[in-house]
C-alpha positions as CSV (number, residue, x, y, z in Angstrom):
1,M,11.7,-1.8,9.4
2,G,9.3,-3.0,6.9
3,G,11.1,-5.7,8.4
4,E,14.5,-4.0,8.2
5,E,16.2,-5.8,11.0
6,K,19.4,-9.3,20.2
7,E,17.6,-6.2,18.5
8,E,16.3,-3.1,20.0
9,I,13.8,-1.0,18.1
10,M,14.9,2.5,17.6
11,C,13.8,4.9,20.3
12,G,13.5,8.6,19.7
13,I,15.5,11.5,21.2
14,V,14.6,15.2,21.0
15,A,15.9,18.4,22.6
16,Y,15.3,22.1,22.3
17,Y,16.8,25.4,23.4
18,G,15.0,28.6,22.4
19,K,12.2,31.1,23.1
20,R,9.3,28.9,22.2
21,N,7.3,27.0,24.8
22,V,9.8,24.1,25.4
23,S,7.2,21.6,26.3
24,E,5.1,22.2,23.2
25,V,8.2,21.9,20.9
26,L,9.3,18.6,22.6
27,L,5.9,17.1,22.4
28,D,5.5,18.1,18.8
29,C,8.9,16.6,17.9
30,L,8.2,13.4,19.8
31,Q,4.8,13.1,18.0
32,R,6.7,13.2,14.7
33,L,8.8,10.3,15.9
34,E,5.9,8.1,16.9
35,Y,6.2,6.1,13.7
36,R,9.5,4.6,15.0
37,G,7.6,2.6,17.7
38,Y,7.7,3.1,21.5
39,D,6.0,2.0,24.7
40,S,6.6,5.0,26.9
41,A,7.6,8.7,26.6
42,G,8.9,11.6,28.8
43,I,10.4,15.0,28.9
44,A,12.8,16.8,31.2
45,I,12.8,20.6,31.4
46,C,15.1,23.0,33.2
47,E,12.8,25.1,35.3
48,S,13.7,27.7,38.0
49,G,17.0,26.0,38.9
50,N,15.4,22.5,38.9
51,I,14.8,19.8,36.4
52,D,11.1,18.8,36.1
53,I,10.6,15.2,34.8
54,I,7.3,14.1,33.4
55,K,7.0,10.6,31.9
56,T,4.5,7.9,31.4
57,T,3.9,4.6,29.6
58,G,1.7,4.6,26.6
59,K,1.2,7.2,23.8
60,I,2.4,10.8,23.5
61,K,-1.2,11.9,24.1
62,H,-1.0,10.4,27.6
63,L,2.2,12.4,28.3
64,R,0.6,15.5,27.0
65,E,-2.3,15.1,29.5
66,K,0.2,15.1,32.4
67,I,2.0,18.3,31.4
68,D,1.0,21.8,32.4
69,I,2.0,23.5,29.1
70,N,1.6,27.0,30.4
71,K,4.1,26.4,33.2
72,Y,6.9,26.2,30.6
73,S,6.1,29.2,28.5
74,M,9.2,31.1,29.7
75,T,11.6,28.2,30.0
76,H,14.4,27.6,27.4
77,L,15.9,24.1,27.6
78,G,14.5,20.6,27.6
79,I,15.0,17.0,26.4
80,G,12.5,14.3,25.4
81,H,12.4,10.6,24.6
82,T,10.2,7.8,23.3
83,R,11.4,4.4,24.6
84,W,11.1,0.9,23.4
85,A,11.8,-1.5,26.3
86,T,15.0,-3.5,26.2
87,H,16.6,-3.4,29.7
88,G,13.6,-3.5,32.0
89,V,9.9,-3.9,31.6
90,V,7.5,-1.2,30.3
91,S,6.9,1.1,33.3
92,D,7.0,4.7,34.3
93,K,10.2,4.2,36.3
94,N,12.0,2.7,33.3
95,A,10.8,5.4,31.0
96,H,13.2,8.2,30.0
97,P,14.4,10.8,31.0
98,H,16.4,9.5,33.9
99,K,17.6,11.8,36.7
100,V,20.4,11.3,39.1
101,D,21.4,14.2,41.4
102,N,21.6,17.2,39.1
103,I,22.0,15.2,35.9
104,S,19.1,14.2,33.6
105,L,19.5,12.4,30.3
106,V,17.8,10.5,27.5
107,H,19.5,7.5,25.8
108,N,19.1,5.5,22.6
109,G,21.1,2.4,22.3
110,I,22.5,-0.5,24.4
111,I,25.4,-0.4,26.8
112,E,27.1,-3.8,26.4
113,N,29.1,-3.6,29.6
114,Y,25.9,-2.6,31.5
115,M,26.0,-5.5,34.0
116,D,29.7,-4.8,35.0
117,L,28.9,-1.2,35.5
118,K,25.7,-1.9,37.4
119,E,27.4,-4.2,39.9
120,K,29.8,-1.3,40.8
121,I,27.1,1.3,40.9
122,E,24.8,-0.8,43.1
123,K,27.4,-0.9,45.8
124,R,27.2,2.9,46.2
125,Y,23.7,3.9,45.1
126,A,20.1,2.6,45.1
127,L,19.0,2.3,41.5
128,Q,15.6,3.7,40.6
129,S,15.0,1.7,37.4
130,E,16.1,-1.5,35.6
131,T,17.6,0.3,32.7
132,D,21.2,0.6,31.4
133,S,20.4,4.3,30.8
134,E,20.2,5.1,34.5
135,I,23.7,3.7,34.9
136,I,25.1,6.3,32.5
137,A,23.4,9.1,34.5
138,H,25.0,7.8,37.7
139,L,28.5,7.8,36.0
140,I,28.1,11.4,34.8
141,A,26.8,12.6,38.1
142,E,29.7,10.9,39.9
143,K,32.2,12.6,37.6
144,Y,30.4,16.0,37.6
145,N,32.8,18.8,38.7
146,G,30.9,21.8,37.5
147,D,31.5,21.1,33.8
148,L,28.9,19.0,32.1
149,L,31.0,18.5,29.0
150,N,34.0,17.2,30.9
151,S,31.8,14.9,32.9
152,A,30.4,13.4,29.6
153,I,33.9,13.0,28.1
154,N,35.1,11.2,31.2
155,T,32.1,9.0,31.2
156,V,32.2,7.7,27.6
157,K,35.6,6.2,28.3
158,N,33.8,3.6,30.5
159,L,31.0,2.8,28.1
160,K,31.0,-0.1,25.6
161,G,28.2,-0.4,23.1
162,S,26.2,2.0,21.0
163,Y,24.5,5.1,22.2
164,A,23.1,8.6,21.6
165,L,22.7,10.8,24.6
166,A,21.2,14.2,25.3
167,I,22.3,15.4,28.8
168,I,21.3,18.4,30.9
169,S,22.1,19.6,34.4
170,D,20.2,21.9,36.8
171,K,23.6,23.4,37.7
172,E,24.0,24.6,34.0
173,P,20.5,25.4,33.0
174,E,21.4,26.7,29.5
175,T,23.8,23.9,28.5
176,L,23.0,20.8,26.5
177,V,25.5,18.1,25.9
178,L,25.1,15.5,23.1
179,V,27.0,12.3,22.6
180,K,26.9,10.1,19.5
181,K,28.3,6.6,19.0
182,E,26.7,4.4,16.3
183,N,23.2,5.9,16.9
184,P,22.0,8.9,14.9
185,L,21.8,12.3,16.4
186,I,21.1,15.5,14.5
187,I,21.3,19.2,15.4
188,G,18.9,21.6,13.7
189,I,19.8,25.3,13.7
190,G,17.1,27.8,13.7
191,E,17.0,31.6,14.3
192,D,18.2,32.0,17.9
193,E,17.1,28.4,18.7
194,I,18.5,24.9,18.5
195,F,16.7,21.7,17.9
196,V,18.0,18.1,18.3
197,A,16.5,14.8,17.2
198,S,17.5,11.3,16.3
199,D,15.7,11.7,13.0
200,L,15.4,14.5,10.5
201,T,11.6,13.9,10.3
202,A,11.2,15.5,13.8
203,L,12.9,18.7,12.7
204,T,12.0,19.5,9.2
205,A,9.0,21.7,10.3
206,Y,11.4,24.0,12.1
207,T,14.6,24.3,10.0
208,D,16.5,23.1,6.9
209,N,19.9,23.7,8.4
210,F,21.5,20.7,10.2
211,I,24.6,19.4,11.7
212,I,24.8,15.6,11.3
213,L,26.9,14.4,14.2
214,E,29.6,12.0,13.2
215,D,30.5,8.8,15.1
216,E,32.2,9.6,18.5
217,N,31.3,13.2,18.4
218,I,30.3,15.2,21.5
219,A,28.5,18.5,21.1
220,K,28.3,21.2,23.8
221,I,25.4,23.6,23.1
222,Y,25.4,26.7,25.3
223,K,22.4,28.7,24.5
224,T,22.7,28.7,20.7
225,D,26.5,28.4,20.5
226,I,27.6,25.0,19.2
227,K,31.0,23.4,19.8
228,L,32.1,19.9,18.7
229,Y,34.7,17.6,20.3
230,N,35.9,14.0,19.8
231,F,35.8,11.5,22.6
232,N,39.3,12.6,23.7
233,G,38.0,16.1,24.2
234,D,39.8,17.6,21.3
235,P,37.9,20.4,19.4
236,I,36.7,19.5,15.9
237,S,35.2,21.8,13.2
238,T,31.5,22.5,13.1
239,N,30.5,22.0,9.5
240,S,26.8,22.8,9.0
241,K,25.3,20.9,6.1
242,R,22.0,22.0,4.7
243,V,19.5,19.3,3.9
244,K,16.4,20.3,2.0
245,L,13.3,18.2,2.6
246,N,9.7,18.8,1.6
247,F,8.0,18.6,5.0
248,Q,4.5,18.4,3.4
249,M,5.5,14.9,2.2
250,A,5.5,13.9,5.9
251,N,1.9,14.7,6.4
252,K,-1.0,12.4,5.7
253,G,-2.4,14.7,3.0
254,G,-6.0,13.6,3.6
255,Y,-5.3,9.8,3.6
256,K,-6.5,7.7,6.6
257,H,-3.0,6.3,7.1
258,Y,0.5,7.1,6.1
259,M,0.9,3.6,4.6
260,L,-1.9,4.1,2.1
261,K,-0.6,7.5,1.2
262,E,2.9,6.1,0.7
263,I,1.6,3.3,-1.5
264,F,-0.1,5.8,-3.7
265,E,3.0,7.9,-3.9
266,Q,5.0,5.2,-5.6
267,P,4.6,6.3,-9.2
268,K,6.1,9.7,-8.3
269,A,8.8,8.1,-6.1
270,L,9.9,5.8,-8.9
271,L,9.9,8.7,-11.4
272,D,12.0,10.9,-9.0
273,T,14.4,8.1,-8.5
274,F,15.0,6.8,-12.0
275,L,15.2,10.2,-13.7
276,N,18.5,10.7,-11.9
277,H,20.0,7.8,-13.8
278,I,18.7,8.1,-17.4
279,S,20.5,10.3,-20.0
280,N,18.6,13.1,-21.6
281,N,18.4,11.2,-24.9
282,H,17.1,8.0,-23.1
283,E,20.0,6.0,-24.5
284,K,22.2,5.4,-21.5
285,I,22.1,4.6,-17.8
286,I,24.3,6.9,-15.8
287,F,25.5,6.7,-12.2
288,N,27.4,9.9,-11.4
289,E,27.9,8.5,-7.9
290,F,30.5,6.1,-9.2
291,E,32.9,8.8,-10.5
292,N,35.6,7.7,-8.0
293,I,35.0,4.0,-8.2
294,E,34.1,3.5,-11.8
295,D,37.3,1.6,-12.6
296,R,36.6,-0.8,-9.8
297,I,33.1,-1.4,-11.0
298,M,34.3,-2.0,-14.5
299,S,36.7,-4.6,-13.3
300,S,34.4,-6.3,-10.9
301,K,34.0,-10.1,-11.0
302,S,31.3,-10.6,-8.5
303,I,28.6,-8.6,-6.6
304,Q,27.3,-9.2,-3.1
305,I,24.2,-7.5,-1.8
306,I,23.4,-7.3,1.9
307,G,20.2,-6.1,3.7
308,C,17.7,-6.9,6.4
309,G,13.9,-7.6,6.1
310,T,12.4,-5.8,3.2
311,S,15.8,-4.6,2.1
312,Y,16.9,-8.2,1.9
313,H,14.0,-9.0,-0.4
314,A,15.1,-6.1,-2.6
315,A,18.6,-7.6,-2.6
316,M,17.1,-11.0,-3.8
317,I,15.4,-9.2,-6.7
318,G,18.7,-7.4,-7.5
319,K,20.4,-10.8,-7.7
320,Y,18.0,-12.0,-10.5
321,L,18.4,-8.7,-12.4
322,I,22.2,-8.3,-12.2
323,E,22.9,-11.8,-13.1
324,K,20.6,-11.7,-16.0
325,Y,21.8,-8.4,-17.5
326,S,25.5,-8.3,-16.5
327,G,26.5,-12.0,-16.4
328,L,28.2,-11.3,-13.1
329,S,27.9,-13.7,-10.2
330,V,25.7,-12.3,-7.4
331,S,25.3,-13.5,-3.8
332,V,22.8,-12.2,-1.3
333,D,23.1,-12.2,2.5
334,I,21.0,-11.2,5.5
335,A,23.1,-8.7,7.4
336,S,22.5,-10.2,10.8
337,E,23.9,-13.5,9.5
338,F,26.6,-12.2,7.2
339,R,28.4,-10.4,10.0
340,Y,29.0,-13.6,11.9
341,R,30.3,-15.6,8.9
342,N,34.0,-16.1,8.2
343,M,34.1,-14.1,5.0
344,T,36.8,-14.7,2.4
345,P,37.3,-11.6,0.3
346,T,37.7,-12.1,-3.4
347,D,39.5,-9.9,-5.9
348,N,37.4,-7.2,-7.7
349,Q,34.4,-7.8,-5.4
350,I,31.8,-5.1,-4.9
351,I,29.3,-5.2,-2.0
352,I,26.1,-3.3,-2.0
353,F,24.5,-2.5,1.4
354,I,20.8,-1.7,1.4
355,S,19.2,0.2,4.3
356,Q,16.2,2.4,4.0
357,S,17.2,4.4,7.1
358,G,21.0,4.1,6.7
359,E,21.2,3.3,10.4
360,T,20.4,-0.4,10.5
361,A,22.7,-1.9,13.2
362,D,23.5,-5.2,11.6
363,T,24.0,-3.6,8.2
364,L,26.4,-1.1,9.6
365,A,28.3,-3.8,11.5
366,S,28.6,-5.7,8.2
367,V,30.0,-2.6,6.5
368,K,32.7,-2.3,9.2
369,L,33.6,-6.0,8.7
370,V,33.9,-5.5,5.0
371,K,36.0,-2.3,5.2
372,K,38.7,-4.2,7.1
373,N,39.2,-6.2,3.9
374,K,39.4,-3.2,1.6
375,I,36.4,-4.3,-0.6
376,T,34.6,-1.7,-2.6
377,T,31.4,-0.8,-0.9
378,I,28.2,0.9,-2.1
379,A,25.3,2.1,0.1
380,L,21.7,2.2,-1.2
381,T,19.6,4.3,1.2
382,N,16.8,6.8,1.3
383,M,18.3,8.9,4.1
384,I,20.7,11.7,3.3
385,S,23.8,11.9,5.6
386,S,22.9,8.7,7.5
387,S,25.7,6.7,9.0
388,I,25.9,4.2,6.1
389,T,26.7,7.1,3.7
390,R,29.8,8.1,5.6
391,M,31.1,4.5,5.9
392,T,30.9,3.3,2.2
393,D,32.9,4.2,-0.9
394,S,29.8,5.4,-2.7
395,T,26.1,6.1,-2.0
396,I,23.1,5.7,-4.3
397,Y,20.0,7.5,-2.9
398,T,16.5,6.5,-3.5
399,Y,14.3,9.6,-3.8
400,A,11.2,8.1,-2.1
401,G,10.8,11.1,0.3
402,P,9.9,10.6,4.0
403,E,8.4,7.2,4.6
404,I,6.5,7.4,7.9
405,G,4.6,4.1,7.9
406,V,6.5,1.4,9.6
407,A,5.8,-1.2,6.8
408,S,8.1,-0.2,4.0
409,T,6.3,0.4,0.7
410,K,7.8,3.2,-1.6
411,A,11.3,2.7,-0.1
412,F,11.1,-0.9,-1.3
413,T,10.1,-0.2,-4.8
414,T,12.6,2.6,-5.2
415,Q,15.3,0.2,-4.0
416,I,14.2,-2.2,-6.7
417,I,14.3,0.4,-9.5
418,I,17.8,1.4,-8.5
419,L,18.9,-2.3,-8.6
420,Y,17.2,-2.7,-12.0
421,L,19.0,0.4,-13.3
422,F,22.3,-0.8,-11.8
423,A,21.9,-4.2,-13.6
424,I,21.4,-2.4,-16.9
425,Y,24.3,-0.2,-16.1
426,L,26.6,-3.2,-15.5
427,G,25.3,-4.8,-18.8
428,Q,26.2,-1.6,-20.5
429,C,29.7,-1.7,-18.9
430,T,30.3,-5.3,-19.8
431,K,28.8,-4.9,-23.4
432,R,26.4,-7.7,-22.6
433,L,23.7,-5.3,-23.6
434,N,23.9,-3.3,-26.9
435,D,22.6,0.2,-27.5
436,R,19.2,-1.1,-28.7
437,N,18.7,-3.3,-25.6
438,I,19.5,-0.4,-23.3
439,K,17.2,2.0,-25.0
440,E,14.4,-0.6,-24.9
441,H,14.9,-1.1,-21.2
442,I,14.8,2.6,-20.6
443,E,11.6,3.1,-22.5
444,K,10.0,0.4,-20.4
445,I,11.2,1.9,-17.2
446,I,9.8,5.3,-18.2
447,R,6.4,3.8,-18.5
448,L,6.5,2.3,-15.0
449,P,4.7,5.2,-13.2
450,D,1.7,4.9,-15.6
451,L,1.7,1.2,-15.0
452,L,1.5,1.7,-11.2
453,D,-1.1,4.4,-11.6
454,G,-3.2,1.7,-13.3
455,V,-2.7,-0.7,-10.4
456,I,-3.6,1.9,-7.8
457,K,-6.9,2.5,-9.7
458,M,-7.8,-1.2,-8.9
459,N,-7.6,-0.3,-5.2
460,D,-11.3,-1.1,-4.7
461,I,-11.0,-4.6,-6.3
462,I,-8.0,-5.4,-4.0
463,S,-10.0,-4.1,-1.0
464,E,-12.9,-6.4,-1.8
465,I,-10.5,-9.4,-1.8
466,A,-9.0,-8.3,1.5
467,M,-12.5,-8.1,3.0
468,K,-13.0,-11.8,2.1
469,C,-9.7,-12.8,3.8
470,I,-9.6,-11.0,7.1
471,N,-11.0,-14.0,9.1
472,Y,-8.2,-16.4,7.9
473,E,-5.5,-17.0,10.4
474,H,-2.9,-18.3,7.9
475,F,-1.9,-17.4,4.4
476,L,0.6,-18.7,1.8
477,F,2.1,-16.5,-1.0
478,L,3.7,-18.2,-4.0
479,G,5.9,-16.8,-6.7
480,R,8.5,-18.1,-9.1
481,N,11.8,-16.8,-10.4
482,I,12.1,-13.0,-9.9
483,N,8.6,-13.0,-8.4
484,Y,9.6,-15.3,-5.6
485,P,11.1,-12.5,-3.5
486,V,7.9,-10.5,-4.2
487,A,5.9,-13.4,-2.6
488,L,8.2,-13.2,0.4
489,E,7.6,-9.5,0.6
490,G,3.8,-9.9,0.3
491,A,3.8,-12.4,3.2
492,L,6.0,-10.0,5.3
493,K,3.6,-7.1,4.6
494,L,0.6,-9.1,5.7
495,K,2.3,-10.3,8.9
496,E,3.6,-6.8,9.7
497,V,0.3,-4.9,9.6
498,S,-2.5,-7.4,9.9
499,Y,-0.9,-9.9,12.3
500,I,-2.2,-12.7,10.0
501,H,0.4,-15.5,9.9
502,A,1.7,-15.7,6.3
503,E,4.6,-17.4,4.6
504,G,6.1,-16.8,1.2
505,Y,7.5,-19.7,-0.9
506,A,9.1,-20.4,-4.2
507,A,6.2,-22.1,-6.0
508,G,8.4,-25.0,-7.0
509,E,8.9,-25.8,-3.3
510,L,5.1,-26.4,-2.9
511,K,5.4,-30.2,-3.0
512,H,8.5,-30.1,-0.8
513,G,6.4,-29.5,2.4
514,P,4.0,-26.5,2.2
515,I,1.4,-28.5,0.3
516,A,0.7,-30.3,3.6
517,L,-0.9,-27.0,4.8
518,I,-3.3,-26.7,2.0
519,S,-7.0,-26.6,3.1
520,K,-9.9,-24.2,2.9
521,K,-8.6,-22.6,6.1
522,V,-5.2,-21.7,4.5
523,P,-5.7,-19.7,1.3
524,V,-2.9,-19.1,-1.2
525,F,-2.1,-15.9,-3.1
526,V,-0.3,-16.8,-6.3
527,I,1.6,-14.6,-8.7
528,A,0.5,-16.0,-12.0
529,T,1.4,-13.2,-14.4
530,Q,3.0,-14.0,-17.8
531,S,6.5,-15.4,-17.4
532,Q,8.9,-18.1,-18.4
533,T,7.4,-20.3,-15.6
534,Y,3.8,-19.5,-16.3
535,D,2.8,-23.1,-17.1
536,K,4.4,-24.4,-14.0
537,I,2.5,-21.8,-11.9
538,I,-0.7,-23.0,-13.5
539,G,0.3,-26.5,-12.4
540,N,0.7,-25.2,-8.8
541,I,-2.7,-23.7,-8.8
542,E,-4.3,-26.9,-10.1
543,E,-2.5,-28.9,-7.3
544,I,-3.9,-26.5,-4.7
545,K,-7.5,-26.7,-6.2
546,A,-7.3,-30.5,-6.3
547,R,-6.9,-30.4,-2.6
548,N,-9.9,-28.1,-2.0
549,G,-7.6,-25.1,-1.5
550,T,-8.6,-21.5,-1.9
551,V,-6.6,-19.5,-4.4
552,Y,-6.3,-15.8,-5.2
553,A,-4.1,-14.8,-8.0
554,I,-2.4,-11.8,-9.7
555,A,-2.8,-12.5,-13.4
556,S,-2.0,-10.8,-16.7
557,S,-5.0,-8.9,-18.3
558,G,-7.5,-11.2,-19.9
559,D,-6.0,-14.5,-18.8
560,K,-9.1,-16.7,-18.8
561,R,-7.1,-19.8,-17.9
562,V,-6.3,-18.3,-14.5
563,I,-9.8,-16.9,-14.1
564,N,-11.4,-20.3,-14.5
565,L,-9.1,-21.8,-11.8
566,V,-9.1,-19.3,-9.0
567,D,-11.5,-17.9,-6.4
568,G,-10.5,-14.3,-6.9
569,F,-8.0,-12.4,-9.0
570,V,-6.5,-9.0,-9.8
571,F,-5.4,-8.2,-13.3
572,I,-2.3,-6.3,-14.3
573,P,-1.4,-5.3,-17.9
574,S,0.8,-7.7,-19.8
575,V,4.3,-6.6,-19.1
576,D,7.8,-8.2,-19.2
577,E,8.4,-10.6,-16.3
578,D,11.1,-8.3,-14.9
579,L,8.7,-5.3,-14.8
580,S,5.8,-7.3,-13.3
581,I,7.6,-7.2,-9.9
582,F,6.4,-3.6,-9.5
583,P,2.7,-3.9,-10.0
584,N,2.7,-7.3,-8.2
585,T,4.4,-5.7,-5.2
586,V,1.9,-2.8,-5.0
587,I,-1.0,-5.2,-5.1
588,F,0.3,-7.1,-2.2
589,Q,0.9,-3.9,-0.3
590,L,-2.7,-2.8,-0.8
591,F,-4.0,-6.2,0.1
592,A,-2.0,-6.1,3.4
593,Y,-3.1,-2.6,4.1
594,H,-6.8,-3.3,3.6
595,C,-6.7,-6.4,5.7
596,A,-5.2,-4.5,8.6
597,N,-7.6,-1.6,8.1
598,Y,-10.7,-3.8,8.1
599,L,-9.4,-5.4,11.2
600,G,-9.2,-2.0,12.9
601,L,-5.5,-2.2,13.5
602,D,-2.9,0.6,13.9
603,V,-1.6,0.3,10.3
604,D,1.2,2.9,10.7
605,Q,2.5,1.6,14.0
606,P,2.1,-2.2,14.1
607,R,2.7,-3.8,17.5
608,N,6.3,-4.7,18.4
609,L,7.6,-3.0,15.2
610,A,9.4,0.2,14.3
611,K,10.9,1.9,11.3
612,S,14.6,1.2,12.0
613,V,16.5,-1.3,14.1
614,T,19.6,0.5,15.2
615,V,21.1,-1.6,18.0
616,E,22.0,-5.3,17.8
């Protein structure tokens, strides 16, 4: 999320077949999915001709306390789930897995024709929960004729919506059936064992060999034999794709929280991302990803960028950069709004879709809308083989590594560096930038990791400012020009992790309403680094101070003018305005982190939030 995007927070699915203790594997995999957000959890295990269901509200640790681990040391098959309530309140009965007769399943997604199906089911059966998921279990149980695969195939014909399912039956204790429609589901292949999850993060400790299920795939796993089918029941090929991930990156590594670790990882994440797009002689920006669409990019007349939450803020920054360096017209849309507009496609248009997870529901729906108009599409994502990568004409990856903290940090800054590079690339294509300009930009970009290292070393100063601010209930963030979206992102971060109400504004809008809020109880964090609008920002600060407001500022090193005006400040080295977005962003991330930490909050799993929003 990090603000990435009626909306269900992404639940988690896991499953296992093998010789390890099934309950231990399921619990471990569920633990690795905790960052996605959930309010209940459960597992179902095939045991001695029956299916044992253990589930509870609350954290995984509460589920663990209810399970007799030793009981399942000789069992082979089980499924597990972390749920975020959509249909039905948070309760044990609404937690997954659901069991009907011999069928048990876990479900991510939303069934859109749930009420119609429920009315029919209720005439024949007494429902045990308030969920749409139980309805699916009833349908499969009704259609069960000794073949779990056929029952699933016959059931999906009745379902409208998006869903990922893992299904088991006590009549077939070594068979697992998986169904994937618009929600991610991944099979991990080990040595004589099979792992399943809705996120690679859950599986990378066990294997690096995966099958990424495509949309409308059904998998039948019998022991360790895997067969794939489409929704019509026709067999399809099983192409295993290896995905290499450094699992150690998904550990806290001695940090108190993932969020802090991931903030500190940004210098390396930027380096890993931009090195892929700079020629060896540092004279050219390269995007090998565009090999098949380069002609379309060269002839493009306009760019549109679409995202949700933090990704939307990255898109706004991209607009400033691309328009400045390429001269092309750029528009930006929130995906959840774009998909309901009457879009008029234009000739030679390119649309970039930004999604950290590659699974954001509104963003994927927007891609589908655009593809009907045959517009060139580019995905910008951090997740290999995610849904968005298979739907667009080209994919640019950020190399941020696993980001476990819900509030996006390194994924955001790597998105920005890609958009910066893309802007220079377009300027290179249009000849708006000459060779000297391009080389100067590249040299500045190469110095970014060192610049961010310097900001990270000011962590204690930022922490001290945060300590002074934790008792405020409201905050304003102000920025101008390219730093306006940075102010929006700063406010979002503070809201997400500290629950302090915060709003970001374009500083020029201060007198158009927000100035009415100024008081000692509503401090303002201002981006006052060197820029073409510096004098106007100083004017904003003076207006706030004239009304007895409290001001904290990010300023360029040695700026005494700002020091003499504000109540607290953080210095960054003097850099170009376009580069200042990176250190300014990191300062706001650290500020939000320390506020939440001082308040004793769950920084990595803020209330009501999760990493990805995968269902509308």
